[in-house]
N, C-alpha and C positions, 0 to 999 in steps of 0.2 A: 301235612302232606297224610293224604286219605292209604287208607289200609288197602293194599293191595289183593285181588282174588288168587285165590291158590289158582294156578292152573290157566288163567284167563288173563294175565298180565300184557299179554300180546293183543288182544282182541280191537281195545280202544286203539289202541298203534294203526294196527291194520285198518279201521276204519277211518284214522287221520290220514294216511297215506293214502286211500282210496281217495279223502276229502281233496287233498292237497293236488293230485293228478288231477282230477276236473273239474278244481278251477286255474291249475296251469294250462289246459288244452283250451278252458275257454279263453285264458286273458291270450293265448295265441293266435286260435284261430279265429276266433270272434273281433280280434284284437285288431285283423287284417281289412274285415268288413267295418267293421267301426271307422278304421282309418279312410278306408274308401269312401268313406260316408260324408267324413269331413273333408276331405279333398274335393270331395262334390261342390262345396260351395265356393271353393274360387276357380271351378276349372271352367270354361268356355263350354258351353250350350250345348255342339256337335259333340262335343266327346263324353257328353253323361248316358247314353245310351251304354256305350260300350262299356265304362265304366262301370253301369250295373249287371252288367251281364257277364263279367269277370268275377263277380260274388254269386249272381245269380240262384245256380244250384246247391251253394253252401252256407250263404246268412243263416237262414231260419233252422236248419240242420245244426251249426256251431251253438247255437246257443242253448241244444239240450245237454251240452255239457255245465253248463250253468243250474239247470233245473236240476240236476244230479248232483251237483257239490252242496246244492243248502238241503236237496233232500238228503242226502247221506247228513248234513248238521242235523237236521229236526228228529228225525230216527235215531241214529247214535249218537249223540250227547244232546237231550233234551235240556238238561239244567242250564246247556250254555246258550243253546236258542232265542229263551226267552230276552234273557238277558243282552246280544249282539241284537237280534233283532229289533227291539225295541229299541234299542241306542243308536239305530241306525233308520229308526221308522221313515226319516222324511229323506232323505236320501233312496232308499229302497224306494219309495211313493216315486222319487221325480226319474230312478232309472228307469224303472215299470215304465211310465209314460213315455219316457225315451225309446224304450223299446216297440213298445205299441204304436207309436207317432212314426217309427220306420218301417213296421210290417205294413199299417196305413198306407204309406205314402209309396211304398215301395208298390204296392197293386194296383190304387188308383193311378200314376201317374201313368200306366202304359194305358189306361182306361177313359181317359177326357182328352177333352176336347184339347187343341194343341191350344190355345192362350191359356189355360191351367196348367199344363204339363210344368212349365217352368215357380209354380207357387207350391207343388207337391214335392220337386225338385231341391227345392227349397225347405218344406217339412220334413224330407228325408236326410238331409245336414244337417238341421235343428236336432232332430231326435237323436240323431248320433252324437252332435256334441254333449248333447245331455246324458244321454247315456255315458259315454267316457267321462265325463267332469262328475257325476254322481260314484261311478265306482272307484274314482281317482280317491276322492273322499272321504269312501266308505274304507279306504283301505290304511290312508293316514290316520282315521279316528282308530281304526282296529288295531294297527300297528301300536299306538300308543295306549290300550285299554281303556279308551273314552273317557283320558284326562279332559280337567275342566282348566280352561284361562285361555286366554288368546295365545300362548304362543302353541298350546298342540289345535287350534284352529285354525291358525299359519301355517303347521305342519302339516297338517291338512288337506289345506288349497295348494301347497309345492306337490302333495302327490299328485294332486288332481291335475296341476295342469303340464307334471310331467307325467303323468300315463298318457294323459292326453296326446303329449307329444309322441311317445313312444309311440302308439295307435296310427299316426300319422306317418311316421319314416316305414314301418311294419307296411301300413298300404300302398304308398308309392313303393315299396319295393315289390309287393304283390302285383301291380300293374305294371314293373317293371320285367316281373317276369310272364304274365298273361295278356300282356299286349305287347304291338308292335307301332313303327309309323310313329306320324305327330304324336299320341298321346304317351307313349315309350318317353319320347324324347324330355315331353313335360314331365312323366311320374321322374324321371331322372334331375332335372331342375329344383320339382318336392321335394323330394330325398335329400339334398344339399342344404335347401332350406330349412330343414325340420331335424337333421343332424345337428348343429352345432344348440338346438335348445334339447336334443337329448342329452348332451354329453351335459349341458351345462345344470339342467333337472336332475341325473343319476348323480353331477358333484354336489349339489346341495344337498339331495339327499342323502348319502352319503357321511355327510358332516353334519347333517341334523339328527338324525337316527338314534344315533350313541350319545348325544348333546342332549336332548330330549329325553331317553330311556336310559337310568342308571345301568337295567337288566343286559342290554345290549352292550353299553360300554361296557361293562365286566366281563361280555364272553366274546367280545370282536379284540381287544386290548390285554388280553392276559396272557403269558407265557406258561405253554407252547404252542396256544389257541391261536396263536397271532400268525404263526408259522405256518400252519398247518392251510388255514386260510387265506393266506396270499393267494393260492389259486386262485380264487373268485375274484377278485375285484381285476389282478392281473389278465386275465381270459378276457373280462369284460370291456377293458382298456384296449387291448391288441385284436380284438373283434371290433371294436369301435373305428379304429385308425385303417384297418385292411378297411372296412366298410365304406369310406371318406374315400380313401385309394381308389378303389374298384371304383366308386362315381366317377372319377376323374378320367376312369378308361374308355374306349371305346366298346372294348369288348362287353361289357356292361349292358350295351342294345345288341348284342347277339349271344355268345356261347357263355356269357357269363352271366347273363340276363336274372338268374335264379340267387348269386351271393351274396346280394345286398340283402334278402327278406334271410336267408340261412343264416346270416352273421347276424342277421337280429335277433332271430329266433334263440341264437347261442345266449344274446345278453339279457334275452325276459330269462332263457333257461337259468344264468347263473345267478340275475338276480332272483330267481325262486329258490335257491337253492342256500342261499345267505338269507333270505326271510327266515325259512324253515329255520335254519341254526338258530337264529334268533330268538324265535318262538319257542322251540323245542323246551320243555314238555307242555306248554300252556298252550290252553284252546282259548286263553284270554290271556294275556301275557300277566303274571306277578298277581292274580287273581284265580283261575281257577285251573288244575291240570287236566291231562284229557284223562285220566283215570279220575279226579271228581269230578268232571262234564257227562261221563261216560252211563250208557242206559245198563242194565241188568245183564250179565255174563251171559243168560238162555235167549234172551232178547236180541243181542249181539251176535249169537249163533247161528239164531233164526233168518236175522237181516242179511247174515254173511252168503248164506245160498244163496237170497238175492242178489246180492251182488255178484258175486263170482260167475252169476248169467250175466244178468244186466251189462257188467261194464264190458268181456269182451263182443259180445251182442254190437252195442252202441262203437267199442272199438271196429270191429269190423266192417261195421255199414260207412263209420267214417273215410276208412280206407278206399273202399269200396268205391266208396259217391267221389272221392279227390281222383282215383286209378279213372273211371269212367270219365271224367271232365276233365281231366288234364290236355294239356294246350292252349293255345295262343286263343281268346276268345274273341270272338263276332257278335257284332250289335244282335243279330236274330236268335242268340243266345247258342250257337253252333259252337261248337270248339274244330281243331284243327292243327 
């Protein structure tokens, strides 16, 4: 364990918390528009314009949180960023290609001639799938500390599929909340299809993670920690059961249209807290703590000033954008 800096022990933890907040907000906010992109691959052509309209004012700004999270890793934990990003070089490139393909397709689909529009719709969906799978693979490799062997690769593939399923359910919940009519009924059906995959994925990940990581196993199954941690899986299970029950209710197409999305966000927040507990105090599990990876104290003090200005501004803009464009979406990108 590295020697702690006198009076500066909390700075790395502050930046770790900010980085975690940025990544959580990215997964939730960009997660739903990635989910909508994935659903466009199976949606009837007449509904695709409205699906895109439902995420139009938000999807690009949602990626700001990814930029912030990676930026904090680069400047606050320079000793870890080289190791992490070099180990994830291929999936990072694939994720960026997917995000770029989404961006290009989003603009081109509204400008090309009618016969080319299905091609760009497919490109938007393909870019969403590539980005979602890449993010899940990166998360799986990161959790295991980039361990080598087929078991670690299989675990990363499981996380990739599970995260994509979670994005699907989140996207369907968003469409339930932001649309009406035939598309809203379709979103209800899509959510029912995605729910078993999410439950299965979370169950398998919950079993596989302590099996593949001795550190996680010790933390979750030691007493009295086990009792204190029980609310995380219990709240997640109850939220998923409530979500499924709500999908069977007619009110999900009316007054409770917001509930599936809110419950899925709650599940993802619980998963985040579980992951944070499993990893702390490591930036890279079993290999590098937050203090070992952090920049010099004076650098962190300087960076903290910028972070205390930047993060509230991004939060305020995010809240403002969602407030302005709240309501049911129309194909013309109007909201009411």
